[in-house]
N, CA, C, O and the ligand as a Tripos MOL2 file, in Angstrom:
@<TRIPOS>MOLECULE
protein
  229   227    58     0     0
PROTEIN
NO_CHARGES

@<TRIPOS>ATOM
      1 N           6.2840   -5.8520   -7.3210 N.3       1 MET1
      2 CA          4.9340   -6.1770   -7.8220 C.3       1 MET1
      3 C           3.8990   -5.3610   -7.0660 C.2       1 MET1
      4 O           3.8640   -5.3710   -5.8360 O.2       1 MET1
      5 N           3.0610   -4.6600   -7.8070 N.am      2 LYS2
      6 CA          2.0210   -3.8640   -7.1650 C.3       2 LYS2
      7 C           0.8760   -4.7610   -6.6940 C.2       2 LYS2
      8 O           0.5800   -5.7860   -7.3080 O.2       2 LYS2
      9 N           0.2330   -4.3540   -5.5860 N.am      3 PRO3
     10 CA         -0.8970   -5.1490   -5.1170 C.3       3 PRO3
     11 C          -2.1090   -4.9660   -6.0220 C.2       3 PRO3
     12 O          -2.4080   -3.8510   -6.4490 O.2       3 PRO3
     13 N          -2.7920   -6.0440   -6.3060 N.am      4 PHE4
     14 CA         -4.0200   -5.9680   -7.0840 C.3       4 PHE4
     15 C          -5.1350   -5.4130   -6.2300 C.2       4 PHE4
     16 O          -5.1620   -5.6010   -5.0130 O.2       4 PHE4
     17 N          -6.0520   -4.7290   -6.8810 N.am      5 LYS5
     18 CA         -7.2550   -4.2710   -6.2040 C.3       5 LYS5
     19 C          -8.4390   -4.9410   -6.8630 C.2       5 LYS5
     20 O          -8.3790   -5.3750   -8.0130 O.2       5 LYS5
     21 N          -9.5180   -5.0130   -6.1040 N.am      6 LYS6
     22 CA        -10.6900   -5.7140   -6.5950 C.3       6 LYS6
     23 C         -11.8810   -4.7770   -6.6760 C.2       6 LYS6
     24 O         -12.1650   -4.0280   -5.7420 O.2       6 LYS6
     25 N         -12.5780   -4.8290   -7.8160 N.am      7 CYS7
     26 CA        -13.7700   -4.0070   -8.0000 C.3       7 CYS7
     27 C         -14.8950   -4.5230   -7.1100 C.2       7 CYS7
     28 O         -15.1910   -5.7180   -7.0870 O.2       7 CYS7
     29 N         -15.5190   -3.5950   -6.3750 N.am      8 LYS8
     30 CA        -16.6140   -4.0050   -5.4840 C.3       8 LYS8
     31 C         -17.8720   -4.3530   -6.2750 C.2       8 LYS8
     32 O         -18.7290   -5.0980   -5.8000 O.2       8 LYS8
     33 N         -17.9720   -3.8110   -7.4790 N.am      9 LYS9
     34 CA        -19.1980   -3.9550   -8.2570 C.3       9 LYS9
     35 C         -19.1920   -5.2080   -9.1410 C.2       9 LYS9
     36 O         -20.1400   -5.9930   -9.1250 O.2       9 LYS9
     37 N         -18.0910   -5.3870   -9.9270 N.am     10 CYS10
     38 CA        -18.0830   -6.5210  -10.8640 C.3      10 CYS10
     39 C         -16.9980   -7.5550  -10.5290 C.2      10 CYS10
     40 O         -16.7950   -8.5150  -11.2730 O.2      10 CYS10
     41 N         -16.3040   -7.3470   -9.3980 N.am     11 ASN11
     42 CA        -15.2830   -8.2880   -8.9190 C.3      11 ASN11
     43 C         -14.0980   -8.4740   -9.8630 C.2      11 ASN11
     44 O         -13.3840   -9.4730   -9.7740 O.2      11 ASN11
     45 N         -13.8860   -7.5140  -10.7670 N.am     12 ALA12
     46 CA        -12.7120   -7.5820  -11.6340 C.3      12 ALA12
     47 C         -11.4760   -7.1600  -10.8450 C.2      12 ALA12
     48 O         -11.5610   -6.3360   -9.9340 O.2      12 ALA12
     49 N         -10.3360   -7.7260  -11.2000 N.am     13 TYR13
     50 CA         -9.0850   -7.3330  -10.5580 C.3      13 TYR13
     51 C          -8.3720   -6.3040  -11.4200 C.2      13 TYR13
     52 O          -8.3220   -6.4250  -12.6440 O.2      13 TYR13
     53 N          -7.8170   -5.2850  -10.7590 N.am     14 THR14
     54 CA         -7.1050   -4.2370  -11.4740 C.3      14 THR14
     55 C          -6.0330   -3.6580  -10.5740 C.2      14 THR14
     56 O          -6.0430   -3.8850   -9.3640 O.2      14 THR14
     57 N          -5.1120   -2.9140  -11.1550 N.am     15 LEU15
     58 CA         -4.0990   -2.2150  -10.3610 C.3      15 LEU15
     59 C          -4.5400   -0.7870  -10.0700 C.2      15 LEU15
     60 O          -3.8870   -0.0720   -9.3100 O.2      15 LEU15
     61 N          -5.6550   -0.3720  -10.6800 N.am     16 LYS16
     62 CA         -6.0810    1.0180  -10.5780 C.3      16 LYS16
     63 C          -7.0730    1.2390   -9.4440 C.2      16 LYS16
     64 O          -7.6530    0.2970   -8.9050 O.2      16 LYS16
     65 N          -7.2540    2.5320   -9.0930 N.am     17 ASP17
     66 CA         -8.1790    2.8700   -8.0200 C.3      17 ASP17
     67 C          -9.6280    2.7880   -8.4650 C.2      17 ASP17
     68 O         -10.5420    2.6840   -7.6470 O.2      17 ASP17
     69 N          -9.8240    2.8370   -9.7920 N.am     18 THR18
     70 CA        -11.1750    2.6760  -10.3100 C.3      18 THR18
     71 C         -11.2010    1.5250  -11.3080 C.2      18 THR18
     72 O         -10.2210    1.2870  -12.0130 O.2      18 THR18
     73 N         -12.2970    0.8290  -11.3660 N.am     19 CYS19
     74 CA        -12.4340   -0.3220  -12.2450 C.3      19 CYS19
     75 C         -12.4580    0.1200  -13.7100 C.2      19 CYS19
     76 O         -13.2170    1.0230  -14.0620 O.2      19 CYS19
     77 N         -11.6400   -0.5000  -14.5710 N.am     20 PRO20
     78 CA        -11.6420   -0.1410  -15.9880 C.3      20 PRO20
     79 C         -12.9020   -0.6190  -16.7120 C.2      20 PRO20
     80 O         -13.1800   -0.1770  -17.8270 O.2      20 PRO20
     81 N         -13.6550   -1.5080  -16.0920 N.am     21 HIS21
     82 CA        -14.8580   -2.0670  -16.7320 C.3      21 HIS21
     83 C         -16.1010   -1.2520  -16.4120 C.2      21 HIS21
     84 O         -16.8710   -0.9040  -17.3080 O.2      21 HIS21
     85 N         -16.2940   -0.9480  -15.1350 N.am     22 CYS22
     86 CA        -17.5340   -0.2630  -14.7450 C.3      22 CYS22
     87 C         -17.2840    1.0580  -14.0310 C.2      22 CYS22
     88 O         -18.2280    1.7360  -13.6270 O.2      22 CYS22
     89 N         -15.9980    1.4300  -13.8720 N.am     23 ASN23
     90 CA        -15.6350    2.7180  -13.2820 C.3      23 ASN23
     91 C         -15.9940    2.8540  -11.8020 C.2      23 ASN23
     92 O         -15.9960    3.9600  -11.2610 O.2      23 ASN23
     93 N         -16.2940    1.7420  -11.1560 N.am     24 ALA24
     94 CA        -16.5690    1.7950   -9.7190 C.3      24 ALA24
     95 C         -15.2460    1.8350   -8.9640 C.2      24 ALA24
     96 O         -14.2060    1.4730   -9.5120 O.2      24 ALA24
     97 N         -15.2830    2.2720   -7.7110 N.am     25 SER25
     98 CA        -14.0500    2.3000   -6.9310 C.3      25 SER25
     99 C         -13.6560    0.8770   -6.5360 C.2      25 SER25
    100 O         -14.5080    0.0110   -6.3380 O.2      25 SER25
    101 N         -12.3510    0.6580   -6.4260 N.am     26 THR26
    102 CA        -11.8520   -0.6670   -6.0880 C.3      26 THR26
    103 C         -11.2610   -0.6350   -4.6860 C.2      26 THR26
    104 O         -10.9540    0.4340   -4.1570 O.2      26 THR26
    105 N         -11.1060   -1.8030   -4.0920 N.am     27 ASN27
    106 CA        -10.4020   -1.8730   -2.8180 C.3      27 ASN27
    107 C          -9.3840   -2.9980   -2.8560 C.2      27 ASN27
    108 O          -9.3830   -3.8340   -3.7600 O.2      27 ASN27
    109 N          -8.5290   -2.9960   -1.8630 N.am     28 ASN28
    110 CA         -7.4520   -3.9780   -1.8240 C.3      28 ASN28
    111 C          -7.9070   -5.2230   -1.0680 C.2      28 ASN28
    112 O          -8.1630   -5.1510    0.1340 O.2      28 ASN28
    113 N          -8.0140   -6.3770   -1.7590 N.am     29 PRO29
    114 CA         -8.4940   -7.5940   -1.1190 C.3      29 PRO29
    115 C          -7.4190   -8.3220   -0.3200 C.2      29 PRO29
    116 O          -7.7140   -9.3000    0.3670 O.2      29 PRO29
    117 N          -6.1800   -7.8550   -0.4060 N.am     30 ILE30
    118 CA         -5.0860   -8.5260    0.2910 C.3      30 ILE30
    119 C          -5.2060   -8.2790    1.7930 C.2      30 ILE30
    120 O          -5.4240   -7.1410    2.2090 O.2      30 ILE30
    121 N          -5.0680   -9.3200    2.6150 N.am     31 PRO31
    122 CA         -5.1790   -9.1600    4.0660 C.3      31 PRO31
    123 C          -4.2790   -8.0570    4.6060 C.2      31 PRO31
    124 O          -3.1700   -7.8480    4.1150 O.2      31 PRO31
    125 N          -4.7760   -7.3510    5.6320 N.am     32 ALA32
    126 CA         -4.0850   -6.1760    6.1600 C.3      32 ALA32
    127 C          -2.6620   -6.4740    6.5940 C.2      32 ALA32
    128 O          -1.8040   -5.5920    6.5380 O.2      32 ALA32
    129 N          -2.3990   -7.6860    7.0200 N.am     33 LYS33
    130 CA         -1.0590   -7.9800    7.5370 C.3      33 LYS33
    131 C           0.0110   -7.8790    6.4540 C.2      33 LYS33
    132 O           1.2000   -7.8030    6.7620 O.2      33 LYS33
    133 N          -0.4050   -7.8780    5.1860 N.am     34 PHE34
    134 CA          0.5720   -7.7470    4.1140 C.3      34 PHE34
    135 C           0.7570   -6.2930    3.6750 C.2      34 PHE34
    136 O           1.7200   -5.9850    2.9720 O.2      34 PHE34
    137 N          -0.1470   -5.3950    4.0750 N.am     35 SER35
    138 CA         -0.0810   -4.0430    3.5370 C.3      35 SER35
    139 C           0.6860   -3.0060    4.3750 C.2      35 SER35
    140 O           1.2130   -2.0600    3.7890 O.2      35 SER35
    141 N           0.7790   -3.1250    5.7020 N.am     36 PRO36
    142 CA          1.5550   -2.0970    6.4260 C.3      36 PRO36
    143 C           2.9950   -2.0230    5.9060 C.2      36 PRO36
    144 O           3.6510   -3.0420    5.6890 O.2      36 PRO36
    145 N           3.4560   -0.8010    5.7170 N.am     37 GLU37
    146 CA          4.7520   -0.6220    5.0600 C.3      37 GLU37
    147 C           5.8950   -1.2430    5.8420 C.2      37 GLU37
    148 O           6.8210   -1.7970    5.2510 O.2      37 GLU37
    149 N           5.8400   -1.1570    7.1760 N.am     38 ASP38
    150 CA          6.9510   -1.7150    7.9520 C.3      38 ASP38
    151 C           7.0140   -3.2280    7.8120 C.2      38 ASP38
    152 O           8.1010   -3.7960    7.7080 O.2      38 ASP38
    153 N           5.8660   -3.8820    7.8100 N.am     39 LYS39
    154 CA          5.8600   -5.3330    7.6510 C.3      39 LYS39
    155 C           6.2320   -5.7290    6.2290 C.2      39 LYS39
    156 O           6.8920   -6.7430    6.0000 O.2      39 LYS39
    157 N           5.8000   -4.9140    5.2880 N.am     40 TYR40
    158 CA          6.1820   -5.1740    3.9000 C.3      40 TYR40
    159 C           7.6860   -5.0430    3.7500 C.2      40 TYR40
    160 O           8.3190   -5.8050    3.0200 O.2      40 TYR40
    161 N           8.2570   -4.0550    4.4580 N.am     41 GLY41
    162 CA          9.7000   -3.8590    4.4210 C.3      41 GLY41
    163 C          10.4320   -5.0680    4.9740 C.2      41 GLY41
    164 O          11.4340   -5.5040    4.4080 O.2      41 GLY41
    165 N           9.9320   -5.6150    6.0820 N.am     42 SER42
    166 CA         10.6030   -6.7800    6.6590 C.3      42 SER42
    167 C          10.4200   -7.9900    5.7580 C.2      42 SER42
    168 O          11.3060   -8.8400    5.6630 O.2      42 SER42
    169 N           9.2680   -8.0670    5.0950 N.am     43 TYR43
    170 CA          9.0540   -9.1550    4.1410 C.3      43 TYR43
    171 C          10.0390   -9.0460    2.9880 C.2      43 TYR43
    172 O          10.5970  -10.0410    2.5250 O.2      43 TYR43
    173 N          10.2430   -7.7940    2.5300 N.am     44 ARG44
    174 CA         11.1700   -7.5760    1.4270 C.3      44 ARG44
    175 C          12.5900   -7.9420    1.8270 C.2      44 ARG44
    176 O          13.3390   -8.5250    1.0420 O.2      44 ARG44
    177 N          12.9580   -7.5880    3.0770 N.am     45 ARG45
    178 CA         14.2880   -7.9440    3.5530 C.3      45 ARG45
    179 C          14.4380   -9.4570    3.6020 C.2      45 ARG45
    180 O          15.4890   -9.9940    3.2500 O.2      45 ARG45
    181 N          13.3900  -10.1410    4.0380 N.am     46 THR46
    182 CA         13.4240  -11.6040    4.1010 C.3      46 THR46
    183 C          13.5740  -12.1860    2.6990 C.2      46 THR46
    184 O          14.3570  -13.1110    2.4840 O.2      46 THR46
    185 N          12.8180  -11.6380    1.7490 N.am     47 ALA47
    186 CA         12.8940  -12.1250    0.3680 C.3      47 ALA47
    187 C          14.2910  -11.9150   -0.2000 C.2      47 ALA47
    188 O          14.8120  -12.7610   -0.9270 O.2      47 ALA47
    189 N          14.8900  -10.7790    0.1390 N.am     48 LYS48
    190 CA         16.2260  -10.4700   -0.3380 C.3      48 LYS48
    191 C          17.2250  -11.4650    0.2530 C.2      48 LYS48
    192 O          18.1260  -11.9420   -0.4370 O.2      48 LYS48
    193 N          17.0510  -11.7690    1.5370 N.am     49 ALA49
    194 CA         17.9330  -12.7330    2.1910 C.3      49 ALA49
    195 C          17.7870  -14.1060    1.5400 C.2      49 ALA49
    196 O          18.7640  -14.8330    1.3640 O.2      49 ALA49
    197 N          16.5550  -14.4430    1.1880 N.am     50 GLU50
    198 CA         16.3130  -15.7270    0.5220 C.3      50 GLU50
    199 C          17.0230  -15.7760   -0.8270 C.2      50 GLU50
    200 O          17.6180  -16.7870   -1.1990 O.2      50 GLU50
    201 N          16.9450  -14.6520   -1.5540 N.am     51 LEU51
    202 CA         17.6090  -14.5930   -2.8590 C.3      51 LEU51
    203 C          19.1080  -14.7450   -2.7040 C.2      51 LEU51
    204 O          19.7630  -15.4380   -3.4830 O.2      51 LEU51
    205 N          19.6450  -14.0820   -1.6810 N.am     52 ARG52
    206 CA         21.0820  -14.1570   -1.4390 C.3      52 ARG52
    207 C          21.4830  -15.6100   -1.1240 C.2      52 ARG52
    208 O          22.5080  -16.1110   -1.5870 O.2      52 ARG52
    209 N          20.6450  -16.2500   -0.3300 N.am     53 LYS53
    210 CA         20.9150  -17.6350    0.0630 C.3      53 LYS53
    211 C          20.9080  -18.5440   -1.1660 C.2      53 LYS53
    212 O          21.7750  -19.4030   -1.3250 O.2      53 LYS53
    213 N          19.9050  -18.3390   -2.0370 N.am     54 GLU54
    214 CA         19.8320  -19.1620   -3.2400 C.3      54 GLU54
    215 C          20.9890  -18.8810   -4.1870 C.2      54 GLU54
    216 O          21.4980  -19.7830   -4.8520 O.2      54 GLU54
    217 N          21.3980  -17.6110   -4.2390 N.am     55 GLY55
    218 CA         22.4880  -17.2370   -5.1190 C.3      55 GLY55
    219 C          23.8080  -17.8570   -4.6800 C.2      55 GLY55
    220 O          24.6930  -18.0950   -5.5030 O.2      55 GLY55
    221 N          23.9390  -18.1160   -3.3810 N.am     56 SER56
    222 CA         25.2040  -18.6630   -2.8830 C.3      56 SER56
    223 C          25.2820  -20.1780   -3.0030 C.2      56 SER56
    224 O          26.3220  -20.7790   -2.7350 O.2      56 SER56
    225 N          24.1560  -20.7980   -3.4150 N.am     57 LEU57
    226 CA         24.1710  -22.2520   -3.5270 C.3      57 LEU57
    227 C          24.9440  -22.7210   -4.7650 C.2      57 LEU57
    228 O          25.0510  -23.9230   -5.0060 O.2      57 LEU57
    229 ZN        -16.0280   -3.1570  -12.0750 Zn       58 ZN58
@<TRIPOS>BOND
     1     1     2 1
     2     2     3 1
     3     3     4 2
     4     3     5 am
     5     5     6 1
     6     6     7 1
     7     7     8 2
     8     7     9 am
     9     9    10 1
    10    10    11 1
    11    11    12 2
    12    11    13 am
    13    13    14 1
    14    14    15 1
    15    15    16 2
    16    15    17 am
    17    17    18 1
    18    18    19 1
    19    19    20 2
    20    19    21 am
    21    21    22 1
    22    22    23 1
    23    23    24 2
    24    23    25 am
    25    25    26 1
    26    26    27 1
    27    27    28 2
    28    27    29 am
    29    29    30 1
    30    30    31 1
    31    31    32 2
    32    31    33 am
    33    33    34 1
    34    34    35 1
    35    35    36 2
    36    35    37 am
    37    37    38 1
    38    38    39 1
    39    39    40 2
    40    39    41 am
    41    41    42 1
    42    42    43 1
    43    43    44 2
    44    43    45 am
    45    45    46 1
    46    46    47 1
    47    47    48 2
    48    47    49 am
    49    49    50 1
    50    50    51 1
    51    51    52 2
    52    51    53 am
    53    53    54 1
    54    54    55 1
    55    55    56 2
    56    55    57 am
    57    57    58 1
    58    58    59 1
    59    59    60 2
    60    59    61 am
    61    61    62 1
    62    62    63 1
    63    63    64 2
    64    63    65 am
    65    65    66 1
    66    66    67 1
    67    67    68 2
    68    67    69 am
    69    69    70 1
    70    70    71 1
    71    71    72 2
    72    71    73 am
    73    73    74 1
    74    74    75 1
    75    75    76 2
    76    75    77 am
    77    77    78 1
    78    78    79 1
    79    79    80 2
    80    79    81 am
    81    81    82 1
    82    82    83 1
    83    83    84 2
    84    83    85 am
    85    85    86 1
    86    86    87 1
    87    87    88 2
    88    87    89 am
    89    89    90 1
    90    90    91 1
    91    91    92 2
    92    91    93 am
    93    93    94 1
    94    94    95 1
    95    95    96 2
    96    95    97 am
    97    97    98 1
    98    98    99 1
    99    99   100 2
   100    99   101 am
   101   101   102 1
   102   102   103 1
   103   103   104 2
   104   103   105 am
   105   105   106 1
   106   106   107 1
   107   107   108 2
   108   107   109 am
   109   109   110 1
   110   110   111 1
   111   111   112 2
   112   111   113 am
   113   113   114 1
   114   114   115 1
   115   115   116 2
   116   115   117 am
   117   117   118 1
   118   118   119 1
   119   119   120 2
   120   119   121 am
   121   121   122 1
   122   122   123 1
   123   123   124 2
   124   123   125 am
   125   125   126 1
   126   126   127 1
   127   127   128 2
   128   127   129 am
   129   129   130 1
   130   130   131 1
   131   131   132 2
   132   131   133 am
   133   133   134 1
   134   134   135 1
   135   135   136 2
   136   135   137 am
   137   137   138 1
   138   138   139 1
   139   139   140 2
   140   139   141 am
   141   141   142 1
   142   142   143 1
   143   143   144 2
   144   143   145 am
   145   145   146 1
   146   146   147 1
   147   147   148 2
   148   147   149 am
   149   149   150 1
   150   150   151 1
   151   151   152 2
   152   151   153 am
   153   153   154 1
   154   154   155 1
   155   155   156 2
   156   155   157 am
   157   157   158 1
   158   158   159 1
   159   159   160 2
   160   159   161 am
   161   161   162 1
   162   162   163 1
   163   163   164 2
   164   163   165 am
   165   165   166 1
   166   166   167 1
   167   167   168 2
   168   167   169 am
   169   169   170 1
   170   170   171 1
   171   171   172 2
   172   171   173 am
   173   173   174 1
   174   174   175 1
   175   175   176 2
   176   175   177 am
   177   177   178 1
   178   178   179 1
   179   179   180 2
   180   179   181 am
   181   181   182 1
   182   182   183 1
   183   183   184 2
   184   183   185 am
   185   185   186 1
   186   186   187 1
   187   187   188 2
   188   187   189 am
   189   189   190 1
   190   190   191 1
   191   191   192 2
   192   191   193 am
   193   193   194 1
   194   194   195 1
   195   195   196 2
   196   195   197 am
   197   197   198 1
   198   198   199 1
   199   199   200 2
   200   199   201 am
   201   201   202 1
   202   202   203 1
   203   203   204 2
   204   203   205 am
   205   205   206 1
   206   206   207 1
   207   207   208 2
   208   207   209 am
   209   209   210 1
   210   210   211 1
   211   211   212 2
   212   211   213 am
   213   213   214 1
   214   214   215 1
   215   215   216 2
   216   215   217 am
   217   217   218 1
   218   218   219 1
   219   219   220 2
   220   219   221 am
   221   221   222 1
   222   222   223 1
   223   223   224 2
   224   223   225 am
   225   225   226 1
   226   226   227 1
   227   227   228 2
@<TRIPOS>SUBSTRUCTURE
     1 MET1         2 RESIDUE 1 A MET
     2 LYS2         6 RESIDUE 1 A LYS
     3 PRO3        10 RESIDUE 1 A PRO
     4 PHE4        14 RESIDUE 1 A PHE
     5 LYS5        18 RESIDUE 1 A LYS
     6 LYS6        22 RESIDUE 1 A LYS
     7 CYS7        26 RESIDUE 1 A CYS
     8 LYS8        30 RESIDUE 1 A LYS
     9 LYS9        34 RESIDUE 1 A LYS
    10 CYS10       38 RESIDUE 1 A CYS
    11 ASN11       42 RESIDUE 1 A ASN
    12 ALA12       46 RESIDUE 1 A ALA
    13 TYR13       50 RESIDUE 1 A TYR
    14 THR14       54 RESIDUE 1 A THR
    15 LEU15       58 RESIDUE 1 A LEU
    16 LYS16       62 RESIDUE 1 A LYS
    17 ASP17       66 RESIDUE 1 A ASP
    18 THR18       70 RESIDUE 1 A THR
    19 CYS19       74 RESIDUE 1 A CYS
    20 PRO20       78 RESIDUE 1 A PRO
    21 HIS21       82 RESIDUE 1 A HIS
    22 CYS22       86 RESIDUE 1 A CYS
    23 ASN23       90 RESIDUE 1 A ASN
    24 ALA24       94 RESIDUE 1 A ALA
    25 SER25       98 RESIDUE 1 A SER
    26 THR26      102 RESIDUE 1 A THR
    27 ASN27      106 RESIDUE 1 A ASN
    28 ASN28      110 RESIDUE 1 A ASN
    29 PRO29      114 RESIDUE 1 A PRO
    30 ILE30      118 RESIDUE 1 A ILE
    31 PRO31      122 RESIDUE 1 A PRO
    32 ALA32      126 RESIDUE 1 A ALA
    33 LYS33      130 RESIDUE 1 A LYS
    34 PHE34      134 RESIDUE 1 A PHE
    35 SER35      138 RESIDUE 1 A SER
    36 PRO36      142 RESIDUE 1 A PRO
    37 GLU37      146 RESIDUE 1 A GLU
    38 ASP38      150 RESIDUE 1 A ASP
    39 LYS39      154 RESIDUE 1 A LYS
    40 TYR40      158 RESIDUE 1 A TYR
    41 GLY41      162 RESIDUE 1 A GLY
    42 SER42      166 RESIDUE 1 A SER
    43 TYR43      170 RESIDUE 1 A TYR
    44 ARG44      174 RESIDUE 1 A ARG
    45 ARG45      178 RESIDUE 1 A ARG
    46 THR46      182 RESIDUE 1 A THR
    47 ALA47      186 RESIDUE 1 A ALA
    48 LYS48      190 RESIDUE 1 A LYS
    49 ALA49      194 RESIDUE 1 A ALA
    50 GLU50      198 RESIDUE 1 A GLU
    51 LEU51      202 RESIDUE 1 A LEU
    52 ARG52      206 RESIDUE 1 A ARG
    53 LYS53      210 RESIDUE 1 A LYS
    54 GLU54      214 RESIDUE 1 A GLU
    55 GLY55      218 RESIDUE 1 A GLY
    56 SER56      222 RESIDUE 1 A SER
    57 LEU57      226 RESIDUE 1 A LEU
    58 ZN58       229 GROUP 0 **** ****
């Protein structure tokens, strides 16, 4: 799942770097602790482990 970005001008959410409504630049409203790639990688590994655990039930 791609992170949503938020338009600074009209507060619309989009996946794009520019707002489809007003063409203003968007930024990522998700807290920084979720965006570093290494932490995201460990989160993904955790999610995968969770899936494996559920699959074995
Ligand atoms: Zn906008």
